[in-house]
C-alpha positions in Angstrom: 27.3 148.6 -46.0 24.7 150.1 -43.6 26.1 152.9 -41.3 26.6 152.5 -37.5 24.2 154.2 -35.3 27.1 156.4 -34.6 27.2 157.7 -38.2 23.5 157.6 -38.1 23.6 160.3 -35.3 25.8 162.7 -37.6 23.9 162.2 -40.4 20.4 162.5 -38.9 18.6 166.1 -39.5 14.9 166.8 -39.6 13.1 166.2 -42.7 10.0 168.2 -43.4 10.1 167.9 -47.3 9.6 164.5 -48.9 9.6 162.4 -52.1 6.1 161.5 -53.2 6.7 158.0 -53.1 5.9 155.3 -50.5 8.2 153.3 -48.5 9.5 150.4 -50.3 8.2 146.6 -49.0 11.6 145.8 -48.0 11.8 149.0 -45.9 8.2 148.6 -44.7 9.2 145.3 -43.5 12.4 146.0 -41.6 10.8 148.8 -39.7 7.8 146.9 -38.7 10.2 144.1 -37.6 12.1 146.8 -35.3 8.8 148.2 -34.2 7.4 145.0 -32.8 11.0 144.3 -30.8 10.4 148.0 -29.5 7.0 147.8 -28.7 7.9 144.7 -26.3 10.8 146.3 -24.7 9.1 149.6 -24.0 5.5 148.8 -23.5 4.4 150.8 -26.3 1.9 150.4 -29.1 3.9 152.2 -32.1 2.4 151.8 -35.3 3.2 152.2 -38.9 1.0 154.2 -41.0 1.5 153.4 -45.0 0.1 155.0 -47.8 -1.8 157.7 -46.1 -1.1 161.3 -46.9 -4.0 163.1 -44.9 -2.7 163.6 -41.5 0.0 165.5 -43.3 -2.2 168.0 -45.5 -4.6 169.9 -43.3 -3.8 173.2 -41.8 -1.4 171.7 -39.0 1.1 170.0 -41.2 1.0 173.5 -43.5 1.8 175.1 -40.6 4.7 172.5 -40.1 5.5 173.1 -43.6 5.4 169.4 -44.1 5.0 168.3 -47.7 5.0 164.9 -49.4 4.7 162.9 -46.0 2.2 159.7 -46.9 3.9 157.2 -44.3 4.3 157.8 -40.7 4.6 156.3 -37.0 1.7 156.9 -34.8 3.8 157.0 -31.2 1.2 155.1 -28.5 0.9 154.0 -25.3 -0.5 153.5 -22.1 -1.1 156.5 -20.2 1.7 156.5 -17.6 4.0 159.1 -15.4 6.9 157.8 -17.7 5.2 157.5 -20.8 6.4 160.5 -22.8 10.2 159.4 -21.5 9.7 156.0 -23.1 8.3 157.2 -26.3 11.2 159.6 -27.0 13.7 156.6 -26.0 12.5 153.5 -27.9 10.9 156.1 -30.8 14.4 157.3 -31.4 15.7 154.2 -31.4 13.2 153.7 -34.5 14.6 157.0 -36.1 18.4 156.3 -35.9 17.5 152.9 -37.2 15.7 154.6 -40.3 18.5 156.5 -40.8 20.9 153.7 -41.2 18.7 152.1 -43.8 18.7 155.2 -46.2 15.1 156.8 -44.8 14.8 160.4 -43.6 12.3 161.5 -40.3 11.0 164.4 -38.5 9.5 164.0 -34.7 5.9 165.7 -34.9 4.3 166.9 -31.6 1.4 169.3 -33.3 1.6 169.6 -36.7 -0.5 166.7 -38.0 -4.2 165.7 -37.9 -5.2 162.4 -36.3 -7.2 160.3 -39.3 -9.9 157.9 -37.4 -9.3 154.3 -38.6 -5.6 154.8 -39.6 -4.7 153.7 -36.2 -5.8 151.6 -33.2 -5.7 152.4 -29.7 -6.4 149.8 -26.8 -7.8 150.8 -23.3 -6.1 153.5 -21.7 -3.8 154.2 -24.7 -3.2 157.7 -25.8 -1.1 159.1 -28.8 1.9 161.3 -28.1 3.5 162.0 -31.0 3.7 161.4 -34.6 7.3 160.6 -36.7 6.8 161.2 -40.3 9.2 158.9 -42.3 10.3 158.6 -45.8 12.7 159.7 -48.4 13.8 163.3 -47.9 13.6 165.9 -51.0 16.9 166.8 -48.7 18.8 165.4 -46.1 18.2 168.2 -43.9 19.9 170.6 -42.1 22.4 171.4 -38.8 20.7 173.6 -36.5 22.5 175.5 -33.9 23.3 173.6 -30.6 24.8 174.4 -26.9 27.9 173.8 -25.9 28.7 170.7 -23.8 29.1 172.6 -20.7 25.7 174.3 -21.0 24.0 170.6 -20.7 26.4 169.0 -18.2 29.1 169.0 -15.5 31.9 168.1 -17.9 35.3 169.2 -16.9 38.6 168.6 -18.2 38.7 165.6 -15.8 36.0 163.9 -16.8 36.2 160.3 -18.8 36.5 160.5 -22.7 33.2 158.4 -22.9 31.3 160.9 -21.0 32.6 163.7 -23.4 31.3 161.4 -26.4 28.0 161.0 -24.7 27.5 164.6 -24.2 28.4 165.4 -27.8 25.8 162.5 -29.1 23.0 163.9 -26.8 23.8 167.3 -28.2 22.7 165.9 -31.6 19.6 164.6 -30.4 16.4 166.1 -31.8 14.6 168.3 -29.1 11.4 170.4 -29.7 11.7 173.4 -31.5 15.7 172.4 -30.6 15.3 173.6 -27.2 17.9 171.2 -25.7 16.3 171.7 -22.1 18.4 168.6 -20.8 21.3 168.2 -18.5 23.9 165.1 -17.9 25.7 165.0 -14.7 28.7 162.7 -13.9 28.5 161.3 -10.3 31.5 159.3 -8.6 31.1 155.2 -8.8 30.1 153.9 -5.3 31.8 150.7 -3.8 33.4 150.1 -6.8 30.6 150.0 -9.2 30.4 151.7 -12.5 30.3 155.7 -12.5 26.6 157.0 -12.4 25.3 159.5 -14.7 22.0 161.6 -13.6 20.1 162.9 -16.4 17.5 165.8 -16.0 14.8 167.7 -17.9 14.4 171.5 -17.5 11.5 173.7 -17.8 9.9 174.8 -20.9 6.9 176.7 -21.8 7.1 174.5 -25.4 6.7 171.1 -23.3 7.9 168.0 -24.6 10.9 167.8 -22.2 10.2 164.4 -20.9 9.9 162.9 -24.6 13.2 165.0 -25.3 15.1 163.6 -22.2 14.0 160.0 -23.5 15.7 160.8 -27.1 18.6 162.4 -25.5 19.4 159.5 -23.2 19.4 157.0 -26.1 21.7 159.2 -28.1 24.1 159.4 -24.7 24.1 155.8 -24.4 25.5 155.4 -28.3 28.4 158.0 -27.5 29.0 157.2 -24.2 28.9 153.2 -24.3 26.1 151.6 -21.8 28.6 149.0 -20.5 31.0 152.5 -19.2 28.2 153.8 -16.6 24.8 153.3 -15.1 21.7 155.9 -14.9 20.8 157.2 -11.3 
């Protein structure tokens, strides 16, 4: 039985060492179908690259301690103010979907080499990240995370769904595990659903807008989209 997204959040850890075997045709087909849907929903140009080892064999990849990567996702879209957040939000949907199918992943901001001819960019499109994907030599390891109080206005009076949302967001991958985001529960207005404001915070590392998109998707899974709306 395929794991749920909640189970995928708990099982997912960034993996940098992969078995040297390509994605199965069935897994690649399932990924491509999901990519097609998300590209439409997010107005993106995510591309699955198969059987191509060079992007993760250069000096940048060695710095990132990658090995065995032959398949990856090119995360691209038309340059826009919110592109990074959309890349994170929809890219993490692919990451968790891959986890439910038994694959492992790692978001990659810098430790890769763009190989000409492996991807296609339309007018105004830019690449924002890669996602290494395949079958990990291990399942990855957990990392230290912040407390719920450090990233939210959680209190004893907060509803359970808000707590679950924060728990899920804290398990989201972020650049060098920086977790530069916060979630604020705001009161409902005129009998409508409670509101949640998501913020990114300054980081010298960058990638905070992409990280916020990733964390927001995790929050939605934990909290349940039916319980709130974003400010």
